[in-house]
C-alpha positions in Angstrom: 0.0 0.0 0.0 1.4 3.4 -0.9 1.8 6.3 1.5 -1.0 8.1 -0.3 -3.4 5.2 0.3 -2.4 5.0 4.0 -2.9 8.7 4.5 -6.4 8.7 2.9 -7.5 5.4 4.5 -6.5 6.6 8.0 -8.7 9.7 7.6 -11.8 8.2 6.1 -14.5 6.3 8.1 -17.7 4.9 6.6 -20.8 7.1 7.3 -23.1 4.0 7.3 -21.2 1.5 9.5 -18.2 3.4 10.9 -15.8 0.9 9.3 -12.5 1.8 7.6 -12.7 3.0 4.0 -10.1 2.0 1.4 -8.9 4.4 -1.3 -10.0 3.0 -4.6 -8.6 5.7 -6.9 -8.5 9.2 -8.0 -10.5 10.6 -11.0 -8.7 13.5 -12.8 -10.3 16.9 -13.3 -12.3 17.1 -16.6 -13.4 20.3 -18.1 -15.7 21.9 -15.5 -15.8 18.8 -13.2 -13.3 18.8 -10.2 -10.9 16.0 -9.4 -12.5 13.2 -7.3 -11.2 10.7 -4.8 -13.1 7.5 -4.5 -13.3 5.3 -1.4 -15.0 1.9 -0.6 -15.9 0.5 2.8 -14.4 -2.9 3.4 -17.3 -3.9 5.8 -20.5 -2.8 4.0 -19.3 -2.0 0.4 -20.4 1.6 0.6 -18.7 3.7 -2.1 -18.2 7.5 -1.8 -16.4 10.2 -3.7 -15.1 13.5 -2.5 
């Protein structure tokens, strides 16, 4: 696991179950859409983007 993944995973907890979320990836900025960071909960499979 890279340092970036460890940093993001340590900061992100699932809103549904409180479990640890894993960094899935980063989506680059496109035209008027901002860059996104995508996380998935290991416990309940909840997926979120910021």
